[in-house]
N, C-alpha and C positions, 0 to 999 in steps of 0.2 A: 856708450855712455860718456857724456861730456864731463871733463874734469872741471871741478869748481874751485874757485879761490874766493874767499870772502871779500878781500880787498878789491877784486875786480867787480864783484857784484855791487859793492858800495859806490864805485866810480861810474858804473854803467848808468847813463842817463835814461835809458829806456825802461829801467826797473824802478818803480815807485818804492820808496823805503821810508822808514821812520825810526828814529832812535828813541828807545824807551828803556829807562832804568839802565843806562850805559850799554845796552845791547841793541844791535841793529835788527830790525824786522823788515822783511821784504814782502811785497804784495804777492800772495800765493798765485794769483792768476798771471801776473807778469813772469814769475818763475816758471810756471807751466809752459807759457809761450816761449820763453828763453831756452828752456831745455828740450822742449818738444817731447816730453816723456809723460807717462802716467804716474802722477804723484799722489794717488789716492791714499797712500799709506802715511803721508806726511801730516803731522799734527799742525793745527793752526789755531790762532785766536783772532778775535775781532779787535782792531785798534782804530782810533781816529787817525785819518791821514788826509793831508791837504793835497788835493789833485786838481790841477787847473784852477786854483784859487777857491775851490769849494771843499769844505771839510766833509769827509764821508767815513763811515765805518767800513773797514776793508778787512778781508781775510788776510792775515799776515802770519809768516812763519820765520823762525830764526834760522841762521845758517846751520846750526846743529840739528834742528828739526828736519831740514832738507836732507842732510847727509844721513841721518838715522833712518828716515823714511825710504830713501833710495836703497840703503843696504838691506833693509827688511824685505823690500819688494824684489830685489835681485838675488836673494839667497835661494 
C-alpha cells in the first residue's frame, strides 16, 4: 500500500483537484489510477471541475475520505 501525503497530492500535476470550502477534493478516478488500488470503499461526491478548459461534474473525494476508505478496506 502506497503511503499518501496530502501536500504531495496537491502538488501532483497528474491529479485533477478542486478546492471547495477550504478543503481539497481530488478526482476519484485520478486517485484510483495514482494508487492502483481498489478504492470502492472510498466515499465521493460530485463537484464541478475545470478539466482542459471544460467544466465537468467529476467524482471527487477528500484526503480524509481516501484514508478512511483505504483503512476500512484493508482491515
